[in-house]
N, C-alpha and C positions, 0 to 999 in steps of 0.2 A: 505494500498500499504505499502511497504516494506521503510522505509531509507536506505541512504546509509552506516549508522554504523550497521544495520541490516544486510546487503549484505555482508559488509566486515567481520561479525563475522563467517556468514553461509561458505563464501569463505574460512576461516579459515580453520571451520572444517573440511570442507570437503578437503581439503589440507592434513590436518593431518589424517583423515582417510584413505585416497585412496594413498599419496605419491602423489610428482608433476611429477614424472615420467609417472603413470597413469592418470592423467589429460586429457589428450590429446584422448586416449582411450576410457574414459567415456565420453568424450563430443561429441564424434564418435557417440557412443553407442546410448547416448541420441537425436543426430541428425537422427539418424536414425530411429528410434522408434516413433518419432515426424511425420517424412515423411511419413512412413506406415498407422502411426493414419487418420493423412489427407486424404489420399488416401483410407482406408477403410471408412470414412465420406463420401468423396466422392461417392463412389460405392452407398450406402447405398442411398444417396441422390437421387441417379440416378433410383436405384429399386425402390423405393417411390413413382417417379414422371410417371414411366411407371404402375405402380399396380394403380395410382389413374387415369391415361388416361384409361386404359383397363377398370375399373371400371361403 
C-alpha cells in the first residue's frame, strides 16, 4: 500500500506532466473508463451465468 508521502509525490509528478488545467479533464476520463470497465465486467458475469445455466 502506498503511503501519504508517495501519493503526494505521484500527484506532484502528474501536475507537472499534465498541468493543473488538464487535471479535471484527466479525472473525468479516468472516471468514465472505470465506469465502462465495471459495466463490461457485469455484462461478462451475466453472460457467464446464462451459459452456465444453459449447459
